[in-house]
C-alpha positions, 0 to 999 in steps of 0.5 A: 733893560739897560741901554747899550750906551749906558753899558758902554759908559759903565765900562768906559768908567771902569777902564778909566779907573783901571788906566788911572790905577796903572799910571799910579803904579807906573809913576811909583815904578819910575820913581823906584827905578830912578832911585835904584839908578841913582844908587847904582850910579853912585856905586859905579862912580865910587868903584871907578874912583877907588880903582883910579886912586889905587892905580895911582898909588901903585905908580912909582913916585918921581921924587923930583916932581912937586907934590901937586896932584896930577889932573884927572882926565876923564875918559870919554864915556862908552854907550850905556854909561852912567852920567857923572855929576857935572863939576868944573873940568868936565865937559860933554865928552864924558857923556855917552853919545845919546846924552851928548846929542841931547846937550847939542840940541839944547846948545843949538836952541840956545845959540839960536835964541829958541830957549828951553825945549820940551822933550818932544821937540828934542826928540824931533830935532834928534829925528826920532819917531814922535811916539810916546816911547821915544819921547819918554826915552828923551825925557828920562835922559833929560831928567838924568842930566838935570839930576846931575847938573848938566841941564835945568828943568825950567818947568816940568818937562822943559829943559835948557843947559845949566848955567855952568854949560852956558845956559840955564836960568 
């Protein structure tokens, strides 16, 4: 007759295998989600660019003006908006409030000499509840900011401002 401890150990091994299998599926889904979001972001940016170019081409031309292109002044982002790729002339005001708050936390850390932060530290600085869902939300946003050049992921899960933002490595 098998022992109770032996049965529990067998069940534990089976559950651990299931957990690993689910983690692998989750990792694949997160990768697919990030890829789909990147495609969506590129389409939104392309659509906005085309709309802007078309609206500018419909404006009356002033012959006395020079041929220089007018500077593009990006509108402040609305909540839940896409994260644009960082480039000269863009500042954090083009980011949605959640992303700006992450940038502010990392800028404050840099000014105080604390250096890069892990997502748990950023979540804590944002006064978020330190539960996996909130920390993962910060991680997702930080990774998106890093993928678009706003942040640098120094080591896996540790972020700082990109060099163009006054930080980075």
